[in-house]
Every structure is written in structure tokens, then in C-alpha cells.
C-alpha positions in Angstrom: -36.8 86.4 20.7 -35.2 83.3 19.1 -32.3 85.4 17.9 -31.7 86.7 21.5 -32.0 83.3 23.1 -30.0 81.1 20.7 -27.5 83.3 18.8 -24.9 80.6 18.7 -27.2 77.9 17.6 -28.6 80.1 14.8 -25.1 81.3 13.8 -25.9 85.0 14.6 -23.1 87.2 16.0 -24.1 89.4 18.9 -21.6 92.0 17.5 -21.1 92.7 13.8 -17.4 93.0 12.9 -18.3 95.0 9.8 -19.7 97.9 11.9 -17.8 97.6 15.2 -19.5 98.2 18.5 -21.8 100.8 17.1 -24.2 98.4 15.4 -25.0 95.2 17.3 -25.0 92.1 15.0 -28.1 90.8 16.7 -30.1 93.9 15.7 -28.7 93.7 12.2 -29.8 90.0 11.9 -33.3 90.8 13.2 -33.7 93.7 10.8 -32.4 91.7 7.8 -34.6 88.7 8.6 -37.7 91.0 9.0 -37.0 92.8 5.8 -36.5 89.4 3.9 -39.8 88.1 5.1 -41.6 91.3 4.5 -40.3 92.2 1.0 -38.8 89.2 -0.6 -40.8 86.2 0.4 -44.0 86.7 -1.7 -46.7 89.1 -2.8 -50.5 89.0 -2.4 -52.6 90.9 -4.9 -56.5 91.3 -4.8 -57.6 90.8 -8.5 -61.4 90.8 -7.9 -63.7 91.7 -5.1 -67.4 90.7 -5.2 -69.8 91.9 -2.4 -73.3 90.7 -1.7 -75.6 91.5 1.2 -74.1 88.7 3.3 -70.7 87.8 1.9 -67.5 89.3 0.4 -65.6 87.2 -2.1 -62.0 88.0 -3.0 -59.9 86.4 -5.8 -56.3 86.8 -4.9 -53.0 86.0 -6.6 -50.2 84.8 -4.5 -46.7 85.1 -6.0 -43.8 83.2 -4.5 -40.6 85.3 -4.5 -38.6 82.9 -2.3 -37.0 80.8 -5.1 -38.2 77.6 -3.6 -41.4 76.2 -2.1 -43.2 78.6 0.2 -43.3 77.9 3.1 -40.3 75.7 3.1 -38.9 73.2 5.6 -40.8 70.8 7.7 -44.4 69.9 7.0 -46.0 71.8 9.8 -44.9 75.2 8.5 -47.9 77.1 7.0 -48.5 80.5 5.4 -51.6 82.4 6.2 -53.4 85.3 4.4 -55.6 87.4 6.7 -58.2 89.9 5.6 -60.0 92.5 7.7 -63.5 93.8 6.5 -64.0 97.4 7.8 -66.9 99.8 7.4 -66.7 103.3 5.9 -65.7 104.8 9.2 -62.5 102.8 9.6 
């Protein structure tokens, strides 16, 4: 939504001169940004999982692929790791 609302401020072209009118620059920027965040920012690996009657403990390794501090920028940016515990039926 920010790409759509503020393309000039963010430096995003609404048309991509490399592809002509067939591929909108805004969609290219959104796709590239999503791919970068999804595949080239970091990895999370579960190295050990311990289960008791009441708890589940996971030891994870977070590897930074960004080439700088992750998350970067201002101090209020955060990165979160979310886990879901599911039963055998899901």
C-alpha cells in the first residue's frame, strides 16, 4: 500500500521503462521487495525441539543474510519469529 500511495517519495516508477507498458513498475517493485524480504533477509532453523507434558522448547538459529544489522534503520524496527503448535490433525 505504501508503494501505491507514495511512489514518488519512495523513488518507485509506476511504469517500468525496461518492460514498456506490459509490466507496471509498481508491481515489479512490490514483487522484488517481497522476494528480497522473503529470501534474502535471513533464515531461521530449528536445531532442537524438546517437549514435555506442559511445554515445548525450541532452540533456533537465526542467520542474518542482509549484510548489515537486522533489522536495520531506526530503533523501533523489530523482527519477530512466530511459531504455531498444531496437533496431529493439522
